[in-house]
C-alpha positions as MATLAB code, in Angstrom:
seq = 'MVQPGLSAFLKIVIALGLAMLVAYLVPRLNEGGGDTPPVGTLLLTASLIGLATTVLLYFVLMRDVGLPASVAIFAVCWNLLVVAVKFVLGPLGYYEVNQEVVLEDFITLADPEGAFFAAAFVLPLYLGAYWVLFRIIGRSDIGVRLRVPRPGAGAAVSAVAVLIAAAAGGVVLLIPLLLVAGSGLDYLSFVFTSGVSLLIGVLLALAAVFAGFSFRTAAQRATLVGNVALVSGLLWVGLAFLALYHAVWVVYVLVLTSIWPLKTVSSK';
ca = [
     -27.033   16.518    4.526;
     -25.013   19.252    5.322;
     -22.283   20.122    2.954;
     -19.025   21.979    3.969;
     -19.381   25.711    4.101;
     -18.759   28.781    5.943;
     -19.423   26.837    9.128;
     -16.738   24.418    8.786;
     -14.436   27.346    7.712;
     -15.272   29.152   10.936;
     -14.649   26.030   12.818;
     -11.370   25.509   11.205;
     -10.187   29.509   11.890;
     -11.493   29.165   15.585;
      -8.981   25.822   15.777;
      -6.176   27.460   14.124;
      -6.625   30.633   16.715;
      -7.000   28.691   19.696;
      -3.954   26.397   18.762;
      -1.798   29.574   18.125;
      -2.892   30.899   21.483;
      -1.730   27.671   23.170;
       1.648   27.519   21.291;
       2.417   30.954   22.158;
       1.428   31.104   25.748;
       1.637   27.975   27.284;
       5.537   27.321   26.964;
       5.675   30.865   28.423;
       3.577   29.972   31.453;
       5.620   27.296   32.212;
       9.028   28.612   31.685;
      11.818   26.871   33.531;
      15.433   26.543   33.971;
      17.474   23.576   32.025;
      18.897   23.797   28.362;
      15.818   22.299   26.982;
      11.952   22.262   27.276;
      10.662   20.172   29.912;
       8.717   17.231   29.010;
       5.853   18.226   31.044;
       5.591   21.453   28.908;
       5.619   19.808   25.765;
       2.875   17.370   27.081;
       0.479   20.243   28.179;
       0.960   22.141   25.265;
       0.251   19.225   22.824;
      -2.745   18.005   24.832;
      -4.388   21.635   24.756;
      -3.630   21.816   21.021;
      -5.058   18.561   20.554;
      -8.231   18.931   22.568;
      -8.663   22.354   20.829;
      -8.473   21.206   17.083;
      -9.687   17.526   17.425;
     -13.398   18.648   19.343;
     -13.734   21.286   16.309;
     -12.489   18.715   13.839;
     -14.884   16.287   14.995;
     -18.069   18.547   14.900;
     -16.688   19.816   11.328;
     -16.970   15.962   10.032;
     -20.154   15.239   11.935;
     -22.341   18.431   11.520;
     -20.502   20.203    8.300;
     -19.557   17.141    5.983;
     -22.118   14.890    7.462;
     -20.018   11.737    7.966;
     -20.993    9.310   10.765;
     -19.455    9.502   14.398;
     -17.124    6.354   13.740;
     -15.337    8.459   10.766;
     -15.056   11.306   13.009;
     -13.319    9.387   15.524;
     -11.082    7.649   13.579;
     -10.030   11.255   12.068;
      -9.757   12.318   15.612;
      -7.286    9.518   16.449;
      -5.010   10.112   13.562;
      -5.038   14.027   14.188;
      -3.985   13.264   17.948;
      -1.292   11.146   16.811;
       0.051   13.849   14.440;
      -0.104   16.328   17.201;
       1.891   13.925   19.736;
       4.723   13.666   16.886;
       4.546   17.534   15.812;
       4.301   18.953   19.431;
       6.061   16.510   21.676;
       8.384   14.062   20.096;
       9.843   16.294   17.246;
      10.951   19.173   19.366;
      12.018   16.484   22.168;
      14.315   14.528   19.579;
      15.595   18.029   17.957;
      16.685   19.378   21.242;
      18.479   15.964   22.297;
      20.280   15.806   19.243;
      21.288   19.593   19.374;
      22.786   19.125   22.660;
      25.446   16.960   21.141;
      25.516   18.249   17.396;
      25.811   22.151   17.366;
      24.015   23.753   14.266;
      26.153   25.480   11.862;
      23.510   26.554    9.190;
      22.862   29.956    7.862;
      19.316   29.751    9.363;
      18.065   27.581   12.034;
      14.734   26.869   13.428;
      15.209   29.538   15.830;
      14.930   31.933   12.805;
      11.336   32.803   11.589;
      12.837   31.915    8.010;
      14.358   28.488    9.123;
      11.112   27.376   11.012;
       8.932   28.380    7.902;
      11.200   26.482    5.587;
      11.531   23.525    7.645;
       7.311   23.448    7.704;
       7.246   23.981    4.167;
       9.484   21.201    3.542;
       7.679   18.782    5.951;
       3.987   19.683    5.278;
       4.155   18.193    1.751;
       5.346   15.041    3.041;
       2.248   14.764    5.269;
      -0.095   15.933    2.533;
       1.370   13.401    0.107;
       0.837   10.714    2.533;
      -2.907   11.820    3.257;
      -3.481   12.061   -0.395;
      -2.087    8.415   -1.182;
      -4.302    6.985    1.416;
      -7.215    8.790   -0.202;
      -6.054    7.310   -3.659;
      -5.735    3.816   -2.357;
      -8.334    3.427    0.299;
     -10.751    6.012   -0.168;
     -11.047    6.551   -3.955;
     -10.433    3.351   -5.123;
     -13.042    1.696   -2.855;
     -15.611    4.326   -3.572;
     -14.635    4.101   -7.258;
     -15.317    0.394   -7.568;
     -18.689    0.508   -5.413;
     -20.223    3.508   -7.336;
     -18.467    2.934  -10.859;
     -16.900    6.292  -10.827;
     -15.690    6.792  -14.540;
     -11.961    7.184  -14.720;
     -10.477    9.869  -16.422;
     -10.160    9.816  -20.250;
      -7.475   10.685  -22.627;
      -7.663   14.447  -22.581;
      -7.361   14.637  -18.661;
      -3.838   12.491  -19.184;
      -2.772   15.405  -21.769;
      -3.622   17.943  -19.476;
      -2.000   16.143  -16.541;
       0.883   15.921  -18.631;
       0.914   19.540  -19.415;
       1.020   20.514  -15.942;
       3.782   18.425  -15.098;
       6.238   19.959  -17.871;
       4.798   23.604  -16.743;
       5.473   22.548  -13.068;
       8.751   21.253  -14.050;
       9.414   24.523  -15.781;
       8.545   26.646  -12.784;
      10.561   24.463  -10.628;
      13.946   25.709  -12.335;
      13.147   29.458  -11.686;
      12.431   28.463   -7.950;
      15.488   26.400   -7.562;
      17.113   28.277   -4.982;
      14.080   28.889   -2.553;
      13.519   25.125   -3.029;
      17.110   24.320   -1.881;
      16.703   26.613    0.993;
      13.463   24.875    1.887;
      15.155   21.479    1.793;
      18.072   22.587    3.747;
      15.991   23.418    6.857;
      13.778   20.588    6.549;
      16.223   18.205    6.092;
      18.520   19.502    8.825;
      15.440   19.214   11.242;
      14.479   15.726    9.843;
      18.003   14.354   10.297;
      18.058   15.359   13.891;
      14.387   14.237   14.987;
      15.182   10.637   13.264;
      18.374   10.253   14.781;
      17.172   10.799   18.354;
      16.287    8.476   20.868;
      12.407    8.703   20.040;
      12.634    8.249   16.368;
      11.343    4.752   16.636;
       8.490    5.858   18.597;
       7.717    8.959   15.953;
       7.914    6.095   13.273;
       5.471    3.864   15.337;
       2.783    6.826   16.027;
       3.035    7.861   12.374;
       2.512    4.270   11.092;
      -0.593    4.272   13.526;
      -1.793    7.435   12.263;
      -1.847    6.238    8.694;
      -3.678    3.349   10.001;
      -6.541    5.175   11.770;
      -6.669    7.667    8.482;
      -7.062    4.681    6.137;
      -9.906    3.262    8.588;
     -11.453    6.793    8.108;
     -11.429    6.852    4.459;
     -12.810    3.142    4.271;
     -15.452    4.069    6.513;
     -16.532    7.224    4.943;
     -16.289    5.323    1.460;
     -18.829    2.826    2.962;
     -21.152    5.336    4.160;
     -21.048    7.328    0.730;
     -21.836    4.050   -0.861;
     -24.581    3.635    1.291;
     -26.174    7.035    0.619;
     -24.949    7.288   -2.827;
     -22.902   10.618   -2.160;
     -19.127   10.566   -2.994;
     -18.667   14.148   -1.939;
     -18.407   12.425    1.804;
     -15.018   11.112    1.045;
     -13.766   14.137   -0.801;
     -15.031   16.178    2.394;
     -12.927   14.204    4.465;
      -9.845   14.682    2.357;
      -9.946   18.307    2.183;
     -10.999   18.666    5.958;
      -7.935   16.640    6.508;
      -5.689   18.536    4.425;
      -6.750   21.695    6.037;
      -5.879   20.305    9.576;
      -2.524   19.223    8.423;
      -2.021   22.680    7.079;
      -3.100   23.875   10.604;
      -0.670   22.235   12.465;
       2.342   22.993   10.538;
       1.043   26.633   10.800;
       1.136   26.313   14.936;
       4.330   24.309   14.730;
       5.946   27.401   13.373;
       4.957   29.786   15.874;
       5.781   26.928   18.541;
       9.216   26.405   17.749;
      10.026   29.936   17.555;
       8.646   30.479   21.072;
      10.653   27.149   22.140;
      13.752   28.360   21.040;
      13.142   32.029   22.328;
      12.944   30.501   25.899;
      15.579   27.571   25.387;
      18.019   28.755   22.592;
      19.359   26.040   20.411;
      23.342   25.328   20.325;
      24.368   27.210   17.154;
      27.516   28.526   15.534;
      26.465   31.346   13.791;
      27.649   32.075   10.056;
      25.857   35.071    9.488;
];
């Protein structure tokens, strides 16, 4: 059984490079008139990004992690749904609301800082949801099947110490965190008050279902072969691709807003 290593890392880097190239070039090649990006341009970009990333995701899970095709297919399904939300419905909803509500923030998605802060705010939400699925479905299931020992008191004390240190550090980072939260909340408020908000909710729920299926199937496989690393491999590859999509999204929104400017009132 092949373990994740340099080969998996190179595939993820290639996926990132291809997706960045698509996000940068396709909107420019399909540049047209109007105040908002054409739906066709958003769909084409998302389709190519989804193709480039999920093909490589499939091979990483199959060849590098050693998971069966069923797990890889479930993972591909939830990744495609995330791509649809990030690169089609999210920008579509944001521009829709922006036609009625003019932005008045100091930084917006048209600024590199604003795009980065928004991605830095939204990414942990995705990572947190994926981690919860891993804990509830993947780890709990495999823990019961393989009798994985639970952490002892020492681990609990260490966890408390880490939380205290993180809280202390959070005070120092309060101002940057407020900037991140401001851009992220602004983006989410626009997207989830748009006409596509219900569809976004449905697609994200379906993505969670497919991710849950992937963890359960991986846990069953891990039980069969006696290798818990299969589930952790699925976890870390999924987290890597979520980070990949948000990095590409930063480039994508900067390209979109450079071609189709947002309606703003500058306070700079």
